[in-house]
N, C-alpha and C positions, 0 to 999 in steps of 0.2 A: 504494500500500500504506500501511497504518498504520505508525506509528513502531515499534510492537511487532513487527509482521510484518517490517519491514525488519531490525530487530536479530536476529530469529530466523533470517532467511535468511542474514545475515552469519555468525552463529554456526555455522550448518549448512554453510556453504561454497557455498550456492546463488549468492550474489553477494558482492562484496567491498565493503569500506568505501570504497575508492578510487573504484570505478565509481559507487557511490551518490552520493558527494560531487560527482563530475564531472558527473553528471546534474543535480544540484541547481544547481550553478554555471552550467551551460549554460542551464537554464530561467530562472535569474535574469538572465543576460545578455540573453536573448531577450525576456523579458516586462517587465523594468524600464523600457525606453523607452516602453512603452505604459501601464503602471500606476504607475510612479514610487514603488515601495514600498521602495527601498533608500536609506538614508542613506549607507552605504558597503558595499563588498564586499571581503572578505578572502580572495581566491582562493588566494594562496600559503600563508597560514596554515592554511586548511582542507585543502588538498591535503597539506601536510606532516603534519597530524594524521591524515589518512586513510591515509597510508602506514605509520604506526605506531599503529594505533587502540588506545585503552584498552579492555580487556576489562571489560564491565559489562552491565547490563540494557538499555542504549541504545547499544551499540556501533555506531558508524558512522552514527547517525541525524543528518542535517543539521538545523540550526535557526537561527533569527535571534534576535538580542538587540535588545530595544527601545532606541531612542535615549534617552540619559540614564541608562541602567543600566550601572554600571561592570562591568568584567570580573571584579572581586573580589566582586561581590554574591553572596550565598549561592545565589540561584536559578541563577546562571550557573556558579559553581564546582561546585555539586552535579550539574548536568547534565553538565558536562565530566568529572567524576569517574565518572559512570555510563556514560561512553563516547560521549556525544553530541558532535557537532562543529559549532561555530558557523561559519557561512559569511559572516556580515556583520551589519550593524546595520540595523534597520528604521526607517521614518519614524514620526514622531509629529506632533502638531499644531504649527503655527507658534508660537514663543514670543510671549507677550503677547496672543495672540488671546483675545477674550472667549468664543468658542465653541470647544470642544475636539473637536468631532465631525468632524474632517477630518484629513488628513495633509499634510505639506510636506517636500520634500527639499532645500530651499534654493533651488530654481529653479522648481519646479512642484508642483502639488497631486497627492497620491496619488489614484488612481482605483479604482473598484469593479469587480472582474472580471465582475460580472453586467451592468453598464452603465457604460461609461467616462465618461458624463456625470454619474455619481453619485459620492458620497463613500463610502469604505469604513467611515466612522465614525471614532471616536477616543476617547482619544488614541492608542491602540495601533493606528494606522491601517495602517501597512505590514505589521505582523504578521498581521492578519486578511486583508489583500489577498493576501499571499504564500501563506498557508495555503489560502485559498479557490481560488487559481489552481493549487495543486498543486506549488508550488516547493519547499516544505518541509512536513512533516506537523505540526510544532509550532513555536511561537515564544513567547518570553517577553513579558510585558506587566505592567502595573501598574494597579490599579483604585482610584482615590480617589473617583470619582463615577460610575462606570460604564464606565471606560476599557478594560476587558476585555469587558464584556457588550454594550455598544453596537456596537463593530465586529464582534463575533461575530454579532449580530443582523442588521446591515446586509449582511454577507457570507455568511450562511448556514452558519456554522461554530459551534464550541462555545467558550464562555468560562466559566470557573469562578472566582468570587470566593469563596474559602473564608471560614470564620469568621475574624474579626480575629485575626491572629497565626498563622494556619495555616502560612504560609510566612514565614520571617523577613525583615525589611526590611534594606536595606543602609545606612540612615541613620536617625537618631532621628526619630520621628514622634509628636509630643506629642498630636496630635489623634486618632490612632487611625484616621484615614480610609483610609490607604493599605494595600492588600493586593496584594503581588506575586502573579502567577499565570501561567497557561498558556492560550494560544489554540491549538486544534487542530482538525483535520478530523474526528476520531473521539473520542467521549466517553470511551471506555475508555482511549485514549491519555492524554487530559488527566487522568483520574483517577489512572492509574498514575504519571505524571510528577509530579503534585502530591504524591503519597505520597513519591516519591523525594526531593523537594526540601524536604519539611517537616522540622520539628524545631528545637530550640533553636539559637541562635547568640549568641555573647557580645556582638555589636553590637546585639542586639534583645532586651531583657529581657522584652518582652511576647510573645515567640514561644511558641507552644503546643508540647506534646510531639510526638514523631514520630507521624504519622497513618498508620495501616495502610489498605491498599486495602479499601474496603467489600466485604462479601460478601452484603449484602442487596439483591437485585434481584428483579424480578417481584412477585408478590403483589397485594394490593388496597390502594388508598389513598383516604383521605377528604381532599378538598382544598376549599379556598375559592377562588373566582375573583373578581377585581376588574379592571375595565378600566383602572384607574389607581389612584394613591394620593393621598390628601389632596385629592381633588376634581379632579385634573387627569387627564382621560381620554384614551385613545388614540383615533385616528381610527376611525370606525365600521367601515370595511373591515378595518383591522388587528384590531380587536376581534373581528370575525366570524371571521377566520382562526384566531385563538387559541381562541375558544370551540369552533370545530369540531374542533380538535385534541384537546379534552377528551372528545369523544364516542367513547370506546374502552372495551372491557371492562376491569374492574379499577379504574376511576376513578369514585368517587362525588363529585359536586359538591354540597357542602353549602351551605345558606344561611348567610351569615356577614357581619357588618359589623365594621368596625374604624375607630376615630376617630383617625387619625394627624394630627399637626400638620404644616403645610407646613415644609419644611426649607431653603428657599433661604437665608434670612438666617443660620440656624444653621450650615449647611455653609460658607458663605462666611466667617463669622467664624472658625471653627476652621481652615479652610484658610489664611486669612491669617495667623493666629497661628503656624501650623506653618511658614510660609515667611518668618517674621521680620518681618512687618508689624505695625504697632501696632493693637491692638484694645482697645476700652474694656472695663472690668470688667463693666458692665451687659450688653454684647453677649455676653461669654463666659458670664455667668450664664444669660442667656436661652437660649443654645445648649445649655448643659448641661440646662436644664429641658426643652427640646424633645427632646433625646436620651433622657432618662430617661422622659418620657411615652411616646414612641414605642416604646422598648424594652419597657416594661411592657405596652403595648397589644398588641404582637406576641406577647409571652409568653402573654398571656391567650388570644389567638387560637389559638396552638399547643397550648393545653390542650384545644381542641375539635377541631382538624383536624391532619392530618399535615403539610400544606404549603399555601402560598399561591401561586396562579398569577396572573401578570399578563402583558400584553404587555411585552417588554423595552424597546421604544421606542414613542413615540406615533405615529410614522409609519414608513414604509419609508425607504430611503436617500434623503437629500436631495441637492441639487446639490453637486458636488465642492468648491466654494469656500466652503462653510459653510451653515448652516441659515437659512431665512427668519426674519423677526421672529416672535416668539410664544413660547409656553412652551418650556422646555428639552426637547429631543426625548428625552433620557434620563431624564426625570423619575421613571419607576418604579424607576430604579436607585439614585440617590444616597441615598434613604431608608435603604437597607441598609448603606451605608458609615457612616452616622451611628450606627446601632445595632450594627453588627458582625455581623449575621446572614449565614449563607451564602446565596449566590444563584447560580444556574446559568442560562445562556442556551443554548437549543438551537433549531434550526429548527422552526417550526410549519407551514411551507408557503410557497407563493409567492403574491404579489399583483401582478398586472400584470407578471409576470416578475421580480419582486424578492423576496428573502427576507423573511420575517416571523419575528421572534424571540419565543420563549415563555420567560418567566422563572419559575423555580421557587425559592421561598424557604422555608427551614425554620427551626426553632428554633435558637437560638445553640448551636453545637457539634455540630449534627446535619447535618453536611455529607453524611453517608451517606444520610440521608433525601432531601435535595434532589437528590442524584445519582440515587438509585433512581427517584424520581418523574420526573425529567428523562429518564432512560433509557426509561421507560414511554411518555412522551409525544412524544419527538422524531420528526420526520418526515424520511424520506430525501429528498434533493434531487438533481436531475441536476447535471451539471457546468456551471459558468458559461460564458459565451460566450468569455471569455479564460482559457485554462488551458494548463498544460504538456502 
């Protein structure tokens, strides 16, 4: 069931919060030895909360917290205040690793439920693996360069990076790259939960006002499609799956071009500065120039179309211990952290038994448009081979 269905069943007495949490804990204990998605499990704390659940829109819904996110972070405290129950902490990529598209639990790599020889993506690796396997319907994550969308694409679930500031951060973020967010099995779950945890917080002066659940769904949309950004294109087979997903009523694919500058050096400079490492003045000025150029180019594009569609990643899930040499597999993602535009990843279909992600990008502040188009284009997938 979806998170919203679980809460509805608990409110109506069809099931209890305690039985729901017990099922999630049982699934975690059974599947973690295979998938390694847990950094830690808090069975006693989860059961205690389930015996006296908070009454709210997410009463009794089990979820996982991404490793590195404190329990005092707004995204966590607001979920708990809405009645959701954390059952533990999910894995993220190994500290110091140059490639963040994998997970590590301190002893072994996190595995993809579709194929345990593959990575679930990252850095929100355990979150996506646990959601895809049906252990929990939602999990928290954070996206500085695709860390919500890459694992969502690799695992065939949903990741939403809202407009910069959509969900308040738990620590200062001078670069503006980081956007906390939700990974979920169901798009409407992720949208509803994003709305619940949005809004100002005294620790994040850049946080946006509370965001209402969008009411604009259906309709017709004019979109642009690109197989990649700034000249880095997805594999031909991935490109073909995403292009095929656009061939549905209500979608007009318009001819469009956009001249984005590569973001590797700019992103790395801003990320380094935000993490207390020394960065030269010229490097920061160059990063700002790239950010401004790309933001303007995207704004001009969205004056002509409702949304931009790309593959979320250049390839399907790579080996569990990290990507092979070559371009960053999440290259279509980190451009949008630099500019702050909303971006949503939903499944586009399968390629050789592995999920392919479709990314929908919209104008700054138009998260509602990105979500409506994503809802129009998402493709239902079967259950993965490893699931609860």
